N, C-alpha and C positions, 0 to 999 in steps of 0.2 A: 804126133809122130809115130809111123809103125813102126814097132821094134821087130816084131815076127808076127805070123799069122795068129791073129785073133788077140794079140796084146800091140796096146800104144800108150806112149807116156805121153798124160794131158795137161800136168801141171809138174811144176817144179823151175829151178835156174833156167833164165831167158824164156820160156812158157807162159807165169804166168806172175804174179807179185811176189816180189822177193823175198816175203817171210816163208812161203811156202816151202813143204818137203816134195820130194818125188810123189808125182800120184800116178799112178795108172789103170786103164780100164784094159779089161778083159773080158773075152765073149765067152759065157756059159753055156749051160744048157736050157734055152729057150730064153733068156737073162743077161744083164751084164753086171760084171763086179767093180769096184773099187777096190783097189789094193793102194788106202790111204787116201785124204780126201781133200789135205789142205785145210788153208786159212778161211775165214769170212772174208777177209781181202782178196783173196785169189779165189772166191765162189764162182761168179761170174764168168769169169774167163776161163778158166774149166768147166763150165757149162757150152759154152760157145767152142773150146776148143775139142770136145765131144761131138756136138754139132758137127765139127768139121771132120772127123770122122765118121761120119756118117751114119751116127747113134741118136736117138734121141733119149736123151736124160732119165724120162721116166720109165725106161727099162732097163734103171741102173737099178738093182732090187737090196744089193747086198754092199756095204765097206768094211773090208777085213782091215783094222789097223793094224801094222807092224808093232805097234805101243801107244801110250796115253798121255802123247804131248799135243800141245797146240800146234804147232805146223805141220804136225801128219793127220791130227782128227778133230781140229778146233772148227772146222764146218761141218763136222757130222749133224749137228742139231738143225743146221739148214736143211742137209738134205732131208733129214727125218720130216721139218715141217712142211716144204715142198711137193717130196715125191713119197714120201712113207718108208724111204731107205731104211734099213736096218744095220744097225751096227754091233759088229763085232771083233772082240779083243781078248788077249788073254786075262784070267781072272785076279791074275797080279797088279793089273793097270786097271781095273775096272772102277774101284773104289775112287779113285781120284779125278776121273773124268765124269761119272755120275753126280759128285758131290760139287763138281767145278774148282779144284783145288787151286788156284793160280798160280802156285811156285811149284808146285809138285807137277804141274803139266808144262811146265816152262814158260808159261804164257805171261807173269809179271815178272818175270827172270830175265828173261832175254826178247821179251816183244814190248811190255809195257804194255798189256792188255789183262783184261781178267777171260775167265776161260766161263763159258756159257754151259751149264749141265748140261750132259744130254746122258738118256737111259742105255746101258748095254744090252741088245736085245740076243743075243747068244755068246758064246766060247768059244776062243779057240786054242785047240791045246796040239803038243804033239803028235804026231801023226794022222793028224787029222787028214783024209784028201779030198777033193774035187775032182770031179773028170769032167770032160765036153769030149768035142769031137778033137780029136789032134792035140788035146790038150790035158794035161794030168800037172797038179799044182797041190802038192805036201807041205804041209806047215811043220816049220823048226820051231822049236822052244830055245829062243836064243838071250838068254839074259847077261845083263850086264851092264848096257846103259842103263836101262831101267830092269827090275825084277818081271817086269809082264813084257817084255819082248818079243817077236816072233820074225823070223825069216821064213822066206816061199821058197821052195824047192821047184821049181816048173821044167815038163818036160815039155818044149815045144817044137816042131819043124825037126826030130829030130834030134835038138841040141837040149841041153840041159843049160838054165840060166838059173842064175842066184839072184833072187829082189831082197836085199839085205837089212832093209831099212837102214836104222843108225847103228846097229849091230858091228857093223864093219865103219870107222872112219868117225864115229859119234864122238862126244865130248864126254869127259867125266865130271860128273858134282855129285856129291851125296845128296845135296838139295831136289835133286831131279828123280832119286833113285839109283845111282847107280852103285854096283859092287862088285871089287875087282877081281875078287877069285870067278865069282859066275862068270866074268867076261872073260878070262882068259881060259876058261873051261869049252865058254862058246866059241873061241876062234881056233881050239884044237878043234870041236869038231865040225866046223866050216872046212877048217884045212884037210880033213879025215875024207872029205867027200872029192869029187872030182866034177870040176862047173867048166863049158865050154865057155860063157860069159858068166859077169855078176852085173851088177848095179847097185846104188845105195840110195842112201836117203837123200844127198845133197849134190847132187850132179848132172850137169845139163844131157839135154837125151840121147843118149846114146847104150849101146851096148857094150862093156869091156872088157876086150879078149885079153887071151893070155891069163884067163883069172886065175889058174892054179898058180902059176909065179905071184902073181899081184896078189891074191889072197894070205899067200904066205908073208909075204913083206907088210901088209897091216898088220897080221903078226906081229912079226919082229916090231913092227914100231910102237907096240902098246904104248910104253913111257908117252909119247905124243900127246897120247888121249888125256892125259893129267893138265892138258897149259889151261892155265887158269883165266887167260885172259877172252873169255868169252863173248863176243860181240853183242851187243845191246843194240838188237836187228833197230827199233824203233830211234835210234839216234843214227846220224848221217858223220862220219869219220873216217879217217882212214887207217889202214893199219902200219 
């Protein structure tokens, strides 16, 4: 689904496997980039959605991971094997992905899966910028859900869009690398900026308007992030 010129949502709720976090396709300079890439379970459908957007998956040269969890970058090794796609993450989530730490990546904890180790080819850090025609993408370091979490401040079509990964409405557990003090600082950092729209790691394909007010509400509701009842997604039951 096209969100803005040069930006599509190609994975996530209602689009691909229910394990998948949101996946975004971004048109770059003579290439395409994925922001997150989902799980092995959703890999084939994500590729098909990319083709439906008129893009050959072979033109995707980079994956920018919001953080090193299974639902966000579990399929990175498949992209690397089939297309040579390079994976970029923040340094502090690199080790768990390269070692295939099934608990720290949330794979075994929430999905009943192993995490296939995947080499990280480049690092994302605060202030990194990527420019293309009509689009500017800036990396924000937004730790808390994990200590290697990043978000993306995107300017496109004259609008400011925050792609937040799990920095907004993510779950808290020390087993997956969460830190309260860092996360509270992250929410202060995000709400100090202006956004026309935002989107996050587990949402249907849409841009959420009234972003500044809604992000402040996410900040005020921080205690909800401590909900211990993480769903084990590999089992079927009702809340």
